[in-house]
Steps between C-alpha positions, in 0.01 A plus 500: 500500500600422861686188401681678224613769739624226752693341213667834413602555857631148539707537177631835632595332828688223312672760294618680812623177655685404183661848485610458864664168424679645205614798703632264774683290247676799328595691818714262702786736579541555882439847605580647841227728626560777753207619708672672788719195533624258238292195420635172370552469131194351330400476137347807361183313423456422876528864602264618224238225544520556882432862460206424261345251738558729803350794318207290398431399868525859619266610222239237572521582872442872437231426247317290756514785759692304756697806603195720516338231708787507750483880529121481556536234774769706671269802500212296629710358776617851605130621495389193713774595752375850519142378546612271781683785675179726467287219639738465801492870559117504488486215746739688737282815472187307567656357819592843616160636416297231676571630855429854396163405354414316822589805708286727275209257526522488873523879531186535267311254714600671823380834354156350424432389849 
């Protein structure tokens, strides 16, 4: 069953490749594309196949979660910066608190004698 399914997928892949070659062969007329600025004239098949391949790469990258991973890493980096800032603040407060604790311990010891 698994080998039959692989064969079907392989044949479908070959069919798509063959259709792409036929499309390229029959659409050789140069077309100027305008995307905010005019692009050099290329055969229509180049523009369509380029859009197909580009869309495929974008779809695969979205499907793999690459963009979500970037967003997560950015959020983690921001949280790590906040943690570092809080740790620095805690260290500063402990430095300021140490002399006050020593004074209070000295005054408690002086009151016992």
